[in-house]
C-alpha positions as CSV (number, residue, x, y, z in Angstrom):
1,M,0.0,0.0,0.0
2,S,1.5,3.3,-1.1
3,S,1.8,6.0,1.5
4,S,1.4,8.7,-1.2
5,P,-2.0,7.9,-2.9
6,V,-3.6,10.1,-5.5
7,R,-5.8,13.0,-4.4
8,A,-9.3,11.9,-3.4
9,E,-12.4,12.9,-5.3
10,P,-14.5,15.4,-3.3
11,A,-17.7,13.6,-4.5
12,D,-16.5,10.4,-2.8
13,L,-16.0,12.2,0.5
14,E,-19.4,13.8,0.2
15,L,-21.0,10.4,-0.4
16,A,-19.1,8.9,2.6
17,L,-20.5,11.6,4.8
18,R,-24.0,11.1,3.6
19,I,-23.6,7.3,4.2
20,A,-22.5,8.2,7.8
21,D,-25.8,10.2,8.2
22,A,-27.8,7.2,7.1
23,A,-25.8,4.8,9.3
24,D,-26.3,7.1,12.4
25,A,-30.0,6.9,12.0
26,V,-30.0,3.1,12.0
27,T,-27.5,2.6,14.8
28,M,-29.1,5.2,17.1
29,A,-32.6,3.8,16.6
30,R,-31.5,0.6,18.4
31,F,-28.8,1.8,20.7
32,D,-29.4,0.8,24.3
33,A,-32.6,-1.0,23.3
34,A,-33.8,-3.5,25.9
35,D,-34.9,-5.9,23.2
36,L,-31.8,-5.7,21.0
37,D,-31.2,-9.0,19.3
38,V,-27.6,-10.3,19.8
39,Q,-26.0,-13.3,18.3
40,L,-22.6,-15.0,18.4
41,K,-20.7,-15.4,15.2
42,P,-18.5,-18.4,14.5
43,D,-15.4,-16.5,15.8
44,H,-17.3,-16.0,19.1
45,S,-17.6,-12.2,18.6
46,H,-21.0,-10.6,18.9
47,V,-23.2,-9.3,16.1
48,T,-26.4,-7.4,16.7
49,E,-29.4,-6.7,14.6
50,A,-28.1,-3.1,14.3
51,D,-24.8,-4.3,12.8
52,L,-26.6,-6.2,10.1
53,A,-29.2,-3.4,9.4
54,T,-26.5,-0.7,9.2
55,E,-24.4,-2.6,6.8
56,R,-27.5,-3.4,4.6
57,A,-28.4,0.3,4.6
58,I,-24.8,1.3,3.6
59,R,-24.7,-1.3,0.9
60,G,-28.1,-0.1,-0.5
61,I,-26.8,3.4,-0.9
62,L,-23.6,2.2,-2.6
63,A,-25.5,0.0,-4.9
64,A,-27.6,2.9,-6.0
65,E,-24.8,5.5,-6.2
66,R,-21.6,3.6,-7.0
67,P,-22.9,0.3,-8.6
68,D,-19.5,-0.4,-10.2
69,D,-17.5,-0.2,-7.0
70,G,-16.7,-3.1,-4.8
71,V,-17.7,-3.4,-1.1
72,Y,-16.0,-5.2,1.8
73,G,-18.1,-5.2,4.9
74,E,-17.5,-6.9,8.2
75,E,-20.9,-8.7,8.3
76,F,-21.4,-9.6,4.6
77,G,-17.9,-9.9,3.2
78,V,-16.8,-8.9,-0.3
79,T,-19.0,-8.1,-3.3
80,G,-17.8,-6.8,-6.6
81,D,-14.4,-6.7,-8.2
82,S,-13.1,-3.2,-8.7
83,T,-10.0,-1.1,-8.1
84,R,-12.4,1.0,-6.0
85,Q,-13.5,-0.7,-2.9
86,W,-15.7,0.7,0.0
87,I,-14.6,-0.8,3.3
88,I,-17.2,-0.8,6.0
89,D,-17.4,-1.7,9.7
90,P,-21.1,-0.9,10.6
91,I,-20.4,-0.9,14.3
92,D,-16.8,-0.9,15.5
93,G,-17.1,-1.7,19.2
94,T,-20.1,-4.0,19.1
95,A,-19.3,-5.2,22.6
96,N,-19.8,-1.6,23.9
97,Y,-22.9,-1.0,21.7
98,L,-24.7,-4.0,23.1
99,K,-23.9,-3.0,26.7
100,G,-25.2,0.6,26.1
101,I,-21.7,2.1,26.4
102,P,-21.4,5.0,23.9
103,M,-17.9,4.2,22.8
104,W,-18.6,2.7,19.3
105,A,-18.4,4.0,15.8
106,T,-19.3,3.4,12.2
107,L,-16.3,3.2,10.0
108,I,-16.6,4.1,6.3
109,A,-13.6,4.0,3.9
110,L,-12.9,4.1,0.2
111,A,-9.7,2.4,-1.0
112,V,-8.5,3.0,-4.6
113,D,-6.0,0.4,-5.8
114,G,-5.7,-0.9,-2.3
115,V,-4.9,2.6,-0.8
116,P,-7.5,4.2,1.6
117,T,-8.2,7.7,0.2
118,V,-11.4,8.6,2.1
119,G,-12.2,7.8,5.7
120,V,-15.2,8.7,8.0
121,V,-15.5,7.7,11.7
122,A,-18.9,8.4,13.1
123,Q,-19.6,8.3,16.8
124,P,-23.3,9.4,17.0
125,A,-23.9,8.4,20.6
126,L,-21.3,11.1,21.5
127,G,-22.3,13.5,18.8
128,R,-18.8,13.2,17.2
129,R,-17.5,12.6,13.7
130,W,-14.1,12.7,12.0
131,W,-13.3,12.6,8.4
132,G,-10.3,12.8,6.0
133,A,-9.6,12.5,2.3
134,T,-6.2,12.5,0.6
135,G,-5.3,16.0,-0.3
136,H,-8.2,17.6,1.6
137,G,-7.0,17.4,5.2
138,A,-8.6,15.8,8.3
139,W,-11.6,17.3,10.0
140,T,-13.9,16.9,13.0
141,N,-17.2,18.5,14.1
142,S,-17.5,20.7,17.2
143,P,-20.1,23.0,18.8
144,A,-18.4,25.9,17.1
145,G,-18.5,24.2,13.7
146,D,-16.3,21.9,11.6
147,R,-12.6,22.4,12.2
148,R,-9.4,21.0,10.8
149,I,-7.3,18.7,13.0
150,R,-3.6,18.1,13.3
151,V,-1.4,15.7,15.3
152,S,0.8,17.1,18.1
153,D,4.4,18.3,17.7
154,V,5.6,16.3,20.7
155,S,9.1,15.1,19.8
156,D,10.3,13.3,22.9
157,V,8.9,9.9,24.0
158,S,9.1,11.0,27.6
159,E,6.4,13.6,26.9
160,A,4.2,11.3,24.9
161,S,0.7,10.0,25.8
162,V,0.1,6.5,24.5
163,S,-2.8,4.2,24.1
164,F,-2.3,0.4,23.8
165,Q,-6.0,-0.8,23.5
166,S,-5.7,-4.1,25.4
167,I,-2.9,-5.7,27.6
168,G,-4.3,-9.1,26.6
169,Q,-3.7,-8.5,22.9
170,W,0.0,-7.7,23.6
171,R,0.3,-10.7,25.8
172,D,-1.4,-13.0,23.3
173,Y,0.9,-11.8,20.5
174,G,4.0,-12.3,22.6
175,R,4.7,-8.5,22.8
176,L,4.0,-7.7,26.4
177,D,7.7,-6.9,27.0
178,A,7.5,-4.4,24.1
179,L,4.4,-2.8,25.7
180,E,6.2,-2.5,29.0
181,R,9.1,-0.7,27.3
182,V,6.7,1.8,25.6
183,T,4.6,2.6,28.6
184,S,7.7,2.9,30.9
185,A,9.3,5.4,28.5
186,A,6.2,7.5,27.8
187,W,4.7,10.2,30.0
188,R,1.2,8.7,30.3
189,D,-0.5,5.5,29.1
190,R,-4.1,4.4,28.9
191,G,-6.1,1.6,27.3
192,Y,-8.6,3.4,25.2
193,G,-10.3,1.1,22.7
194,D,-11.4,0.7,19.1
195,A,-11.3,3.7,16.7
196,W,-11.5,6.5,19.3
197,P,-7.8,6.7,20.3
198,Y,-6.8,7.1,16.7
199,M,-9.0,10.1,16.5
200,L,-7.5,11.5,19.7
201,L,-4.1,11.1,18.1
202,A,-5.3,12.9,14.9
203,E,-6.5,15.7,17.1
204,G,-3.1,16.0,18.8
205,R,-4.2,14.5,22.2
206,L,-2.2,11.3,21.9
207,E,1.1,10.5,20.3
208,F,1.0,6.6,20.0
209,V,-1.8,4.1,19.4
210,A,-1.1,0.4,18.6
211,E,-3.0,-2.9,18.6
212,F,-3.1,-6.4,17.3
213,D,-5.7,-8.6,15.6
214,V,-6.9,-5.9,13.3
215,K,-8.8,-6.5,10.1
216,R,-9.0,-4.4,6.9
217,Y,-12.4,-2.9,8.0
218,D,-10.9,-2.0,11.5
219,I,-8.3,0.4,10.1
220,A,-9.1,1.5,6.5
221,A,-11.2,4.5,7.6
222,L,-8.6,5.5,10.2
223,I,-5.7,5.7,7.8
224,P,-6.7,8.8,5.7
225,I,-7.7,10.7,8.8
226,V,-4.4,10.0,10.7
227,R,-2.2,10.7,7.6
228,E,-4.1,13.8,6.6
229,A,-3.7,15.1,10.1
230,G,0.1,14.7,9.7
231,G,0.5,11.4,11.5
232,E,2.1,8.1,10.4
233,F,0.3,4.8,10.2
234,T,2.0,1.4,9.7
235,D,1.8,-2.0,11.2
236,I,3.7,-2.8,14.4
237,D,6.8,-3.7,12.5
238,G,6.8,-0.5,10.3
239,G,5.3,-2.2,7.3
240,D,2.6,-0.6,5.0
241,G,-0.5,-2.6,4.2
242,L,-4.2,-3.0,4.8
243,D,-4.0,-6.7,5.6
244,A,-1.4,-6.7,8.4
245,L,-2.6,-8.1,11.7
246,S,-1.4,-5.1,13.7
247,S,-1.5,-1.3,13.5
248,L,0.7,1.5,14.8
249,A,-0.2,5.2,14.5
250,T,1.9,8.0,15.8
251,N,2.2,11.8,15.4
252,G,5.0,11.1,12.8
253,R,7.9,12.6,14.7
254,L,7.9,9.7,17.2
255,H,7.2,6.9,14.8
256,R,10.8,5.7,14.5
257,P,11.5,6.1,18.3
258,F,8.5,4.0,19.1
259,L,9.4,1.3,16.6
260,D,12.9,1.2,18.2
261,L,11.3,0.8,21.6
262,I,8.9,-2.0,20.4
263,H,11.8,-3.9,18.8
264,D,14.2,-3.2,21.7
265,R,16.9,-1.7,19.4
266,L,19.2,1.3,19.8
267,P,17.8,4.5,18.3
268,E,19.2,5.4,14.9
269,T,21.8,8.1,15.0
270,P,21.4,11.2,12.8
């Protein structure tokens, strides 16, 4: 996956934002419902009626407005064969959604030739939304109106705030020692989850977010936002690809120092 994709089409971003509006209506209609239907998938993760209904609604819009584009969604897999693929996670954070915890989001991305160029993260239960498109910057909403966002200029790991998602993930992937090095070196560490910490990073509130066991639909929407905010986004080993099983996002200035900490190697000399 190239880190320098072509400029996104404004019409694609506009469509992604309209899709987010439609998704918000579906997800919020069933959020915290006492009779919410919840099932277990074969991988033992949960899926709710809202996950399914939201992805169906999104696919319906795309079928009408971008019939030649491919779609890859968490719940219904891949349809179509195109260099343009919409990548959808109808509810990222289903475990929170079904518990009535407002920390969940709908993730909408467009990848062109395998490179995410448009990303929208919608958190309607908190009234928040973030979006980015290659060449158009990264943005969020606020009571004062939409505003452009930018990563922090922190350049020393000892002043960095980091989010590691889940201690269990790092343990299960045999990287708990790496997490200990990162958190010991940083100023502050917290286990924020799912898409939200990446958006905090894009806003300049965190300097490091990393996790394991990620799928294409978990990260595709995050990448354009983080990169357009000036950050760097790779896998935990510094590789560049949508299908890695890990992700590492930083404010850019600290990407190499954090990779050095993760892999327990001496910092590169200028």
